[in-house]
C-alpha positions as MATLAB code, in Angstrom:
seq = 'MQTLTNPKSFPPNSAVAEVVARETAMVKRRFALVAVTLVVVALAVVWMVRSGKVAYLSLDRHSTIRVNGTPVPGEILSNKFKAIVTRRDKGKQHSYQLFFEGDTDFTGDMGFIVDCGQWVAPHLPLLPEISNYPPCKRSFGDVSNTGRWPLIDKGKSMQFVLKDQTTITIDR';
ca = [
      27.305  -13.902  -45.024;
      27.744  -15.477  -41.601;
      26.023  -14.121  -38.482;
      27.364  -14.374  -34.957;
      23.994  -15.424  -33.549;
      23.737  -18.705  -35.427;
      26.496  -21.183  -34.479;
      25.482  -23.516  -37.334;
      26.638  -20.930  -39.870;
      30.275  -21.618  -38.898;
      32.313  -24.712  -39.727;
      32.278  -27.441  -37.029;
      34.897  -27.071  -34.289;
      35.395  -23.425  -35.191;
      36.455  -21.149  -32.318;
      33.701  -18.672  -33.164;
      31.062  -21.425  -33.128;
      32.239  -22.509  -29.682;
      32.073  -18.943  -28.351;
      28.563  -18.418  -29.743;
      27.405  -21.760  -28.304;
      28.891  -20.880  -24.885;
      27.226  -17.433  -24.918;
      23.879  -18.958  -25.897;
      24.105  -21.463  -23.032;
      24.999  -18.670  -20.597;
      21.984  -16.596  -21.710;
      19.706  -19.620  -21.211;
      21.116  -20.184  -17.690;
      20.597  -16.525  -16.782;
      17.038  -16.611  -18.079;
      16.330  -19.781  -16.081;
      17.802  -18.214  -12.916;
      15.695  -15.059  -13.322;
      12.554  -17.134  -13.971;
      13.119  -19.314  -10.887;
      13.811  -16.233   -8.747;
      10.584  -14.552   -9.888;
       8.556  -17.689   -9.170;
      10.053  -17.983   -5.658;
       9.361  -14.304   -4.899;
       5.783  -14.595   -6.209;
       5.154  -17.682   -4.085;
       6.576  -15.932   -1.005;
       4.310  -12.907   -1.532;
       1.245  -15.105   -2.037;
       2.069  -17.101    1.119;
       2.576  -13.930    3.200;
      -0.733  -12.426    2.046;
      -2.669  -15.687    2.520;
      -1.192  -16.269    5.992;
      -2.124  -12.757    7.135;
       1.459  -11.633    7.741;
       1.077   -8.928    5.090;
      -2.020   -7.046    3.951;
      -2.416   -4.271    1.437;
      -4.254   -0.991    1.491;
      -5.310    0.123   -1.982;
      -6.067    3.599   -3.277;
      -9.747    4.534   -3.208;
     -10.175    6.889   -6.182;
     -13.843    7.649   -5.479;
     -13.611    9.086   -1.962;
     -12.953   12.727   -1.149;
     -11.702   14.431    1.999;
     -13.230   17.555    3.530;
     -11.830   19.513    6.469;
     -14.480   21.608    8.241;
     -16.652   21.237    5.120;
     -13.993   22.392    2.640;
     -12.599   19.849    0.151;
      -8.829   19.355    0.519;
      -6.348   17.403   -1.601;
      -5.502   13.968   -0.271;
      -6.195   10.298   -0.638;
      -7.614    7.293    1.116;
      -5.856    3.920    1.084;
      -8.163    1.204    2.419;
      -9.143   -2.426    2.733;
     -12.125   -4.032    4.527;
     -10.741   -3.509    8.027;
      -8.544   -0.386    7.971;
      -7.804    2.779    6.053;
      -5.188    5.513    5.931;
      -6.570    9.000    5.321;
      -3.964   11.546    4.235;
      -4.693   15.211    3.809;
      -2.201   16.947    1.556;
      -3.183   20.597    1.782;
      -0.140   22.856    1.736;
       1.649   22.994    5.081;
      -0.829   20.610    6.774;
       0.084   17.192    5.352;
      -1.007   14.587    7.864;
      -2.137   10.954    7.962;
      -4.626    9.171   10.211;
      -5.285    5.443   10.437;
      -8.929    4.374   10.603;
      -9.956    1.051   12.157;
     -13.388   -0.279   11.170;
     -15.112   -2.330   13.883;
     -17.466   -4.150   11.516;
     -20.698   -2.731   12.912;
     -22.261    0.618   13.706;
     -23.875    1.286   17.063;
     -26.920    3.498   17.665;
     -24.739    6.644   17.927;
     -23.162    5.983   14.512;
     -19.825    4.844   15.970;
     -18.239    2.527   13.393;
     -14.615    2.410   14.555;
     -11.778    4.532   15.847;
      -8.908    6.721   14.634;
      -5.177    6.708   15.398;
      -2.976    9.708   14.631;
       0.100    8.810   12.561;
       2.190   11.612   14.072;
       4.999   12.845   11.828;
       4.625    9.990    9.329;
       2.718   10.853    6.146;
       1.579    8.062    3.814;
       3.443    7.953    0.493;
       1.718    8.588   -2.856;
       1.303    4.929   -3.846;
      -1.628    2.961   -5.277;
      -0.828    0.078   -2.867;
       0.560    0.295    0.639;
       1.783   -2.863    2.368;
       0.692   -3.374    5.941;
       2.811   -5.473    8.283;
       3.168   -5.592   12.069;
       5.092   -2.309   12.375;
       4.103   -0.512    9.167;
       2.391    1.890    8.760;
       3.927    3.388   11.917;
       0.695    4.771   13.387;
       0.623    4.021   17.101;
      -1.988    4.913   19.651;
      -0.705    7.014   22.556;
      -2.533    8.368   25.584;
      -2.346   11.947   24.284;
      -4.133   10.964   21.064;
      -7.505   10.170   22.586;
     -10.589   12.237   23.241;
     -12.336   12.395   26.601;
     -14.059    9.070   25.775;
     -10.711    7.256   25.697;
     -10.526    7.070   21.878;
     -11.257    9.034   18.715;
     -14.515    7.607   17.373;
     -15.177    7.243   13.656;
     -18.796    8.235   13.024;
     -20.934    6.879   10.173;
     -22.896    9.665    8.448;
     -24.616    7.630    5.713;
     -22.622    8.317    2.544;
     -19.711    9.686    4.538;
     -17.793    9.081    7.741;
     -16.189   11.667    9.981;
     -14.068   12.243   13.037;
     -13.251   15.268   15.170;
      -9.699   16.128   16.223;
      -8.598   17.556   19.580;
      -8.601   21.086   18.119;
     -12.256   20.548   17.037;
     -11.325   20.233   13.352;
     -13.827   17.933   11.632;
     -12.535   15.611    8.910;
     -15.170   14.066    6.660;
     -14.544   11.310    4.126;
     -17.202   11.172    1.427;
     -17.568    7.619    0.088;
];
């Protein structure tokens, strides 16, 4: 019994053998094209991350969010320098971007907060960060009377207070 996948099972110069050989060559070319494309994309991603043009925020599965002391559903996406805190309680979904300054002063100030407005972070384990994404921008109406929303270090947690005096605590 002859199979269509083995061109050697047909007599030489057979039309079927030529078709099978042509199909096999086409499959090899497609595989090579896909492999080269994947390598080029991987190299581009590595270059962008290494050059600082793209960074990633990853899901922190160990942190919890509390609003006025009550745990709420949500998540924290973070890296060493920034984080996105998203509360997902029903009807109050909202994201805030945290910027870590690298040190803590004597008052516990360890960074500042920017309100993300209408944008809410997606449910993803990784979030890319480029020059205009995530779209959290600081505006003059977003700041407290000190000119910014401070992020306060509380030992095993950090917290910030919103304009309406709501306190958001992130337990680490």
